[in-house]
C-alpha positions in Angstrom: 4.6 19.6 -36.9 4.7 17.0 -33.7 7.5 19.4 -31.8 5.1 22.5 -32.8 2.1 20.7 -31.1 4.2 19.0 -27.9 5.6 22.9 -27.6 1.8 24.1 -27.3 0.4 21.6 -24.9 3.1 22.5 -22.6 2.6 26.4 -22.8 -1.2 25.7 -22.2 -0.2 23.3 -19.3 2.1 25.5 -17.7 -0.4 28.3 -17.6 -2.9 26.0 -16.6 -1.0 23.9 -13.9 0.5 27.2 -12.0 -3.2 28.1 -11.3 -4.5 24.4 -10.6 -1.6 22.7 -7.9 -1.3 18.8 -8.8 -1.9 17.0 -5.6 0.8 13.5 -5.5 -2.3 11.4 -5.2 -6.2 11.2 -5.1 -9.7 9.4 -5.3 -11.3 8.6 -8.8 -15.1 8.8 -8.0 -17.5 8.5 -11.0 -21.3 8.7 -11.5 -21.8 5.1 -11.1 -20.0 4.9 -7.6 -22.1 7.6 -6.4 -25.3 6.0 -7.9 -24.4 3.1 -6.0 -23.8 5.1 -2.7 -27.2 6.3 -2.9 -29.0 3.0 -3.6 -27.5 1.5 -0.3 -28.7 5.3 1.6 -31.8 4.2 0.2 -32.5 0.9 1.2 -32.7 -0.9 5.1 -29.2 -1.8 5.4 -26.6 1.1 6.3 -24.3 -1.4 8.1 -23.7 -5.2 8.6 -26.0 -6.0 5.7 -25.5 -8.0 2.4 -23.2 -5.2 0.8 -20.3 -6.4 2.7 -20.8 -9.9 2.1 -20.7 -9.3 -1.8 -17.6 -7.1 -1.7 -16.0 -9.3 0.3 -16.6 -12.1 -2.3 -15.9 -9.9 -5.3 -12.5 -8.8 -3.8 -11.5 -12.6 -2.8 -12.6 -13.5 -6.4 -10.6 -10.9 -8.1 -7.4 -12.1 -5.8 -7.9 -15.6 -6.3 -8.3 -16.3 -2.5 -10.9 -18.3 -0.8 -11.8 -15.5 2.0 -12.2 -11.7 2.6 -13.0 -10.1 5.5 -13.6 -6.4 5.1 -12.5 -3.9 7.8 -12.9 -0.2 8.8 -9.0 0.7 7.9 -5.9 -0.9 6.3 -4.5 -0.5 9.7 -7.2 -2.6 11.3 -6.4 -5.1 8.8 -3.2 -5.4 10.0 -4.3 -5.2 13.6 -6.8 -8.4 13.3 -4.2 -9.8 10.8 -1.3 -10.0 13.7 -4.1 -11.0 16.4 -5.1 -14.0 14.5 -2.0 -15.0 13.9 -1.5 -15.8 17.6 1.3 -13.6 18.0 2.5 -13.3 21.2 4.6 -10.8 23.5 8.0 -10.8 22.7 7.2 -12.8 19.1 10.0 -11.3 16.7 8.6 -10.2 13.2 10.8 -9.6 10.3 9.7 -6.8 8.3 10.9 -3.5 6.3 11.7 0.0 7.9 10.5 1.5 4.3 6.7 1.6 5.1 4.2 3.8 6.6 4.1 3.2 10.6 1.2 1.0 11.0 2.5 -2.1 9.5 5.3 -2.0 12.7 2.9 0.1 15.1 -0.1 -3.1 15.1 3.0 -5.4 15.9 3.4 -3.2 18.7 0.3 -3.1 19.8 0.2 -7.1 20.2 3.5 -6.8 22.0 5.4 -8.3 19.5 8.8 -6.9 18.6 9.3 -5.5 14.8 12.7 -6.7 13.4 13.9 -4.6 10.6 15.4 -6.0 7.5 17.4 -3.5 5.4 16.1 -3.1 1.8 16.7 -3.1 -2.1 18.1 0.1 -4.2 16.2 -1.0 -7.1 12.5 -1.3 -6.2 13.1 -0.6 -1.8 11.0 -3.6 -1.1 12.9 -5.7 1.7 16.0 -7.3 0.8 15.2 -11.3 1.0 18.7 -11.8 0.7 19.1 -10.7 4.6 15.9 -11.7 6.1 17.2 -15.3 6.8 20.3 -13.7 9.0 17.6 -12.2 11.3 15.8 -15.1 12.4 16.1 -16.3 15.6 14.4 -18.8 18.0 12.1 -15.8 18.5 11.0 -15.2 15.3 7.4 -16.1 14.5 6.8 -14.1 11.0 7.9 -12.0 8.3 5.9 -9.3 7.3 6.7 -8.0 3.3 5.8 -4.6 2.3 4.7 -4.3 -1.5 6.2 -0.9 -1.8 4.5 1.0 -4.1 2.3 -1.3 -5.4 5.6 -3.5 -6.1 5.8 -7.0 -5.2 8.3 -8.5 -3.3 10.3 -11.7 -4.2 7.4 -14.0 -2.7 9.5 -17.0 -3.8 12.3 -16.7 -1.8 10.0 -15.0 1.2 7.6 -18.4 1.2 10.5 -20.6 0.9 12.2 -19.2 4.1 9.1 -19.1 6.1 8.7 -23.0 4.9 11.8 -23.4 6.4 11.8 -22.2 9.5 7.9 -22.5 10.2 7.0 -19.0 9.5 3.5 -17.4 8.5 3.7 -14.5 6.3 1.5 -11.7 6.2 1.3 -9.6 3.4 1.1 -5.8 3.7 -0.3 -5.0 0.2 -1.9 -2.0 1.0 -0.2 -0.5 -1.8 -0.8 -3.3 -4.1 -4.5 -4.4 -4.6 -4.6 -5.1 -8.7 -0.8 -6.0 -8.8 0.7 -9.4 -10.0 3.6 -12.0 -9.1 4.6 -13.9 -11.5 1.2 -14.5 -12.9 -0.6 -14.7 -9.5 -2.5 -12.1 -8.4 -1.3 -10.3 -4.6 -4.1 -11.1 -2.4 -4.1 -14.7 -2.3 0.2 -15.8 -2.1 0.6 -15.8 1.5 -0.8 -17.0 5.1 -2.6 -13.7 4.9 -3.0 -10.3 3.0 -3.7 -6.8 4.2 -5.2 -4.0 1.5 -6.2 -0.9 2.3 -8.6 1.5 0.9 -8.0 4.7 1.7 -8.6 7.4 -0.8 -5.0 7.5 -2.3 -4.9 3.8 -2.8 -6.0 1.4 -5.7 -9.5 1.5 -5.1 -11.0 3.7 -2.1 -14.2 2.7 -0.1 -13.8 6.5 2.2 -11.6 4.6 4.7 -11.1 1.0 4.7 -9.5 -1.7 4.6 -9.3 -5.9 4.0 -7.6 -9.4 5.1 -7.5 -11.9 2.5 -6.9 -15.8 3.2 -7.2 -19.0 1.9 -7.1 -20.4 5.6 -10.3 -21.0 6.9 -9.1 -20.9 10.6 -8.1 -17.9 9.9 -10.9 -16.3 8.4 -13.2 -17.4 11.0 -11.2 -15.6 13.6 -10.8 -12.6 11.7 -14.4 -12.4 11.4 -15.0 -13.1 15.5 -12.6 -10.9 16.2 -13.8 -7.8 14.1 -17.0 -7.5 16.0 -16.2 -7.6 19.6 -15.5 -11.0 19.6 -19.3 -11.6 19.6 -20.8 -14.9 18.1 -23.7 -17.3 18.7 -24.4 -19.9 21.3 -26.7 -22.8 20.4 -30.1 -21.0 21.3 -29.2 -17.9 19.0 -28.1 -15.7 21.7 -25.0 -13.0 21.3 -21.9 -14.4 23.5 -18.6 -12.9 23.8 -16.0 -15.8 23.1 -13.1 -13.4 22.8 -12.1 -10.0 23.6 -12.3 -8.5 19.9 -12.8 -4.9 18.5 -15.5 -2.9 16.8 -13.3 -2.9 13.2 -16.6 -3.2 11.2 -17.2 -1.7 7.8 -20.6 -0.1 6.7 -22.6 -1.2 3.5 -21.9 2.6 2.8 -18.5 1.6 2.2 -18.9 -2.2 1.1 -20.9 -0.3 -2.2 -18.2 2.1 -2.6 -15.8 -0.5 -2.7 -17.9 -3.2 -5.1 -18.2 -0.3 -7.7 -14.7 0.7 -7.9 -13.3 -2.6 -8.0 -15.0 -2.6 -11.2 -12.8 0.0 -12.4 -9.8 -1.7 -10.6 -8.0 -3.0 -13.8 -8.9 0.2 -15.9 -7.1 2.1 -12.8 -4.2 0.2 -13.2 -3.8 0.1 -16.9 -4.0 4.0 -16.3 -1.3 4.3 -13.8 1.1 2.1 -15.5 0.8 4.1 -18.6 1.5 7.4 -16.3 4.4 5.3 -15.3 5.8 4.6 -18.5 5.4 8.8 -19.1 7.3 9.4 -16.2 10.3 6.9 -17.5 10.0 8.1 -20.7 10.4 11.8 -19.8 13.2 11.2 -17.0 15.5 8.4 -18.7 17.8 11.0 -19.8 18.2 13.0 -16.5 21.7 11.6 -15.1 21.1 13.8 -11.7 18.3 11.2 -10.5 17.5 7.1 -10.2 14.4 5.5 -11.6 12.9 2.6 -10.0 13.3 -0.3 -11.3 10.5 -2.9 -12.4 11.3 -6.7 -11.7 10.6 -9.3 -14.6 7.4 -11.4 -14.4 6.0 -8.4 -11.9 2.9 -6.1 -12.7 2.7 -3.3 -10.1 0.3 -1.7 -9.0 1.4 2.0 -9.0 0.7 3.3 -6.2 3.2 6.0 -6.2 6.5 6.8 -8.3 9.7 7.4 -6.6 12.6 9.4 -8.1 16.1 9.4 -5.9 18.1 12.2 -6.4 22.2 11.4 -6.8 23.1 14.4 -4.6 21.4 14.0 -1.4 22.1 17.6 -0.3 19.7 18.5 -3.3 16.6 16.3 -2.7 14.9 19.1 0.0 15.8 22.0 -2.4 13.7 19.9 -5.3 10.8 19.2 -3.4 10.5 22.9 -2.2 11.2 24.1 -6.1 8.5 21.5 -7.1 6.2 22.5 -4.5 6.7 26.4 -5.4 5.6 25.2 -9.4 2.3 23.5 -7.9 3.8 19.8 -7.6 2.5 18.1 -5.0 5.8 16.2 -3.8 5.6 13.9 -1.0 7.7 11.8 1.1 7.4 8.0 1.4 9.2 7.2 4.3 11.4 8.3 6.5 12.5 4.8 8.2 10.5 3.7 10.7 12.9 3.3 13.3 14.0 6.8 12.9 10.9 8.0 14.7 11.4 9.4 17.9 8.7 7.2 19.5 11.0 4.3 18.2 14.1 5.7 19.1 12.9 6.0 22.4 11.6 2.6 22.6 14.1 0.2 21.6 15.8 1.3 18.7 18.1 3.8 18.7 21.5 3.9 17.6 19.7 1.6 14.8 20.4 2.5 11.1 20.8 0.2 8.1 22.7 1.2 5.1 20.3 0.9 2.1 17.3 2.2 4.0 19.2 5.5 5.2 20.8 6.0 1.5 16.8 5.5 -0.1 15.3 7.8 2.8 17.7 10.6 2.2 17.4 10.7 -1.3 13.7 9.3 -2.4 11.1 12.3 -3.8 7.4 11.1 -4.3 6.2 12.6 -7.6 2.1 12.9 -8.2 0.5 9.7 -9.3 -3.3 8.8 -9.8 -6.0 7.7 -12.7 -7.1 11.3 -13.2 -3.5 12.8 -13.8 -2.7 13.6 -17.3 0.0 13.1 -19.6 0.2 16.7 -20.1 0.9 16.9 -16.5 3.2 14.4 -16.4 5.3 16.3 -18.8 5.1 19.4 -16.7 6.1 17.7 -13.8 9.5 16.2 -15.6 10.0 19.4 -17.1 10.1 21.5 -14.0 12.5 18.9 -12.5 15.0 18.7 -15.6 14.7 22.9 -15.2 15.9 22.1 -11.8 19.1 20.0 -12.7 20.1 22.7 -15.9 
């Protein structure tokens, strides 16, 4: 009877999904989110009002950090974090090549030099055992990226940073809601950066934030977020530093505050969907599934499979797209982009990163995705390899 029921679901799903393509990721906006935003639109404040502060305080409280500074994007958050860290021209910063280019682009923006560390082949984060060999007298910081929402091995990274007097700035744009050894991501390193793009854990449309427990960093971030302008003793605006307009609006903050209340539910749903992928694909011999390490709760931002026969990866992606499945590619190695090749990284290759980037496929994962859709996607993967 159970098999008959599953067959009926599968047949119905096949027919439905051919008409309705599945994106690889998307936001989940509810009626309560809309009401919250409308209430701000009807208020006296659209920007630089009370909602931003409320969102920042709630975000810091959720993550167990003392301070949060909301900004206009995850990229802006990275830029401000690097500026607040005091990175200077030619300072070296160790990070991963398996990330969106913003992580290292903002290092270039402050004229620091990204030094790329190879990755692990179980969870695709930077390999903490390979960091120390890259440290030189010019190294000033480590920027671990919690790829796919899976936290890096922070104990090892923090230990190295302490030994060599380095800052740790976490790129957690994938990882809001994740935990490392029972500690929420957000209050672990010197600064932690989040993104609220629509495909992330929660959304503010566009937006980001920097969290820290360091009051000096916090005050610097606030200053740099708004043109470097502060008040003098007479209450007049004065520009103390060269800053930026990276402010976030009350409209965005209201959406973020409403979404934050639902974050744990979103993470639970993503976890259930990932379990569906593991269950459906565990016996497919042609692919490799990511491994969740112990004492970790992943935010489940994206779900990656790797194709053992790398020559079949693009064919698999094309096959899935032709069947209405929005697969993606996270990421080509940062150093492989033409700009990087032309600006100091020509010829750089890292063994595990090369294996990963030539074999990875990103499958759909977002809170509104149905388990029936997971079955459909996995059936198509099995069909391809048959």
